[in-house]
C-alpha positions as CSV (number, residue, x, y, z in Angstrom):
1,X,-57.8,-93.1,85.8
2,X,-60.5,-95.6,86.3
3,X,-62.1,-97.4,89.5
4,X,-62.9,-101.4,89.3
5,X,-67.2,-101.7,89.5
6,X,-68.6,-104.2,91.6
7,X,-71.9,-105.3,92.1
8,X,-71.9,-103.1,95.7
9,X,-70.4,-100.3,93.4
10,X,-72.1,-100.7,90.4
11,X,-73.5,-96.8,90.6
12,X,-71.1,-95.0,91.8
13,X,-68.4,-96.5,90.0
14,X,-70.0,-96.7,86.4
15,X,-70.4,-92.5,87.1
16,X,-67.0,-92.2,88.1
17,X,-65.2,-93.8,85.3
18,X,-67.1,-91.8,82.9
19,X,-66.7,-88.5,85.0
20,X,-62.6,-88.6,85.0
21,X,-62.6,-89.0,81.3
22,X,-64.4,-86.2,80.8
23,X,-62.8,-84.2,83.5
24,X,-59.3,-85.1,82.2
25,X,-59.7,-83.6,78.9
26,X,-57.5,-80.3,79.1
27,X,-59.2,-76.9,80.2
28,X,-62.7,-79.4,81.4
29,X,-61.9,-79.9,84.8
30,X,-63.6,-76.4,85.7
31,X,-66.4,-77.1,84.1
32,X,-67.8,-80.9,84.6
33,X,-70.2,-81.1,86.8
34,X,-71.5,-84.1,88.9
35,X,-75.2,-82.6,88.8
36,X,-76.2,-78.8,87.5
37,X,-75.0,-76.4,89.4
38,X,-77.2,-74.7,92.0
39,X,-76.1,-71.4,91.1
40,X,-78.0,-69.6,89.1
41,X,-76.1,-69.3,85.7
42,X,-77.8,-66.2,84.2
43,X,-74.4,-64.7,82.5
44,X,-72.4,-65.8,79.2
45,X,-69.0,-66.5,81.5
46,X,-71.0,-69.0,83.5
47,X,-70.7,-71.0,80.5
48,X,-69.8,-73.7,79.1
49,X,-71.2,-75.9,82.0
50,X,-70.8,-80.0,81.4
51,X,-72.8,-82.2,83.2
52,X,-72.4,-86.0,83.5
53,X,-75.4,-87.4,84.6
54,X,-75.5,-91.1,86.9
55,X,-76.2,-94.2,84.9
56,X,-79.4,-95.8,84.2
57,X,-79.5,-99.0,84.1
58,X,-81.3,-102.4,83.3
59,X,-80.2,-106.0,84.2
60,X,-80.9,-108.8,81.8
61,X,-79.7,-112.6,82.3
62,X,-76.7,-113.5,80.0
63,X,-76.1,-117.1,80.9
64,X,-76.4,-119.7,83.9
65,X,-74.1,-117.7,86.0
66,X,-73.6,-114.5,84.7
67,X,-75.9,-111.4,84.4
68,X,-75.4,-108.5,82.2
69,X,-76.2,-104.7,83.1
70,X,-77.1,-103.0,79.7
71,X,-76.9,-98.9,80.5
72,X,-76.2,-95.2,79.5
73,X,-74.8,-92.2,80.8
74,X,-76.5,-88.8,79.5
75,X,-73.6,-86.0,79.5
76,X,-75.5,-82.2,78.6
77,X,-73.9,-79.8,77.3
78,X,-74.3,-76.3,77.9
79,X,-72.9,-73.4,75.6
80,X,-73.4,-70.3,74.3
81,X,-72.8,-70.8,70.6
82,X,-73.2,-74.2,68.4
83,X,-69.9,-74.2,67.5
84,X,-68.5,-74.4,71.0
85,X,-71.7,-77.4,71.5
86,X,-69.8,-78.9,68.8
87,X,-66.0,-78.6,69.7
88,X,-67.5,-80.1,73.6
89,X,-69.4,-83.5,71.8
90,X,-66.4,-84.0,69.9
91,X,-63.9,-83.6,72.9
92,X,-66.3,-85.6,75.0
93,X,-67.0,-88.3,71.9
94,X,-62.9,-88.4,71.1
95,X,-62.3,-89.2,75.2
96,X,-64.8,-91.6,75.6
97,X,-63.6,-93.3,72.1
98,X,-59.9,-93.1,73.3
99,X,-60.4,-94.3,76.9
100,X,-62.9,-97.2,75.8
101,X,-59.4,-99.7,76.4
102,X,-59.5,-98.5,80.4
103,X,-63.4,-98.8,80.5
104,X,-63.2,-102.2,79.2
105,X,-60.3,-102.9,82.1
106,X,-63.2,-102.5,84.3
107,X,-65.8,-104.6,82.7
108,X,-67.8,-101.8,80.8
109,X,-67.9,-103.3,77.2
110,X,-69.4,-102.2,73.8
111,X,-69.3,-98.4,74.9
112,X,-70.6,-96.6,72.2
113,X,-72.5,-93.3,71.3
114,X,-75.9,-94.2,71.1
115,X,-77.6,-90.9,70.5
116,X,-77.4,-87.1,70.7
117,X,-80.2,-84.4,71.2
118,X,-80.1,-80.7,70.6
119,X,-82.0,-77.4,71.9
120,X,-82.0,-73.7,72.6
121,X,-83.5,-72.2,75.6
122,X,-83.0,-69.1,77.1
123,X,-81.9,-68.0,80.3
124,X,-82.7,-64.5,81.3
125,X,-81.3,-62.8,78.3
126,X,-78.4,-65.3,77.2
127,X,-79.4,-68.0,74.5
128,X,-78.3,-71.1,75.7
129,X,-77.2,-74.3,73.1
130,X,-78.1,-77.5,75.2
131,X,-76.7,-81.0,73.5
132,X,-77.4,-84.2,75.3
133,X,-74.8,-87.0,74.3
134,X,-76.2,-90.3,75.2
135,X,-73.4,-93.0,75.8
136,X,-74.4,-96.8,76.1
137,X,-72.3,-99.8,77.4
138,X,-72.6,-103.2,78.6
139,X,-71.7,-104.9,82.1
140,X,-70.9,-108.5,83.0
141,X,-71.2,-109.9,86.6
142,X,-72.0,-112.9,88.4
143,X,-75.0,-113.7,89.1
144,X,-76.4,-114.0,93.1
145,X,-77.7,-117.2,93.4
146,X,-80.7,-116.9,96.5
147,X,-81.9,-120.7,97.8
């Protein structure tokens, strides 16, 4: 389910649209968070965890009457195995790819997987595999003129 993006709701509604697409994936509703959980994740059963981070945004002039916002949304995946990291990454990428029409309907254009990063850390005695998927997009909106 997508929500309309307006100048007054750019930050929260861009985030909400990506968050909603990912939580709609089968089995993901209980593992997706808007920020890293405050609970210490020190048991294998605490994973996987997926974090949909707030959008990073940059404004540019597009035309005389329009601005263009370029942005990215980072999605962090924390799992116990590389295989599970790959599976969750594929599920998220497919959900975003298949949701491009819905995102375009609310003004998010040229959505694409821009980059990925990988890391492995120890959380106590647990090896945690981390991947960040960075999705890029553009959003066009009317300029606010001040005289």
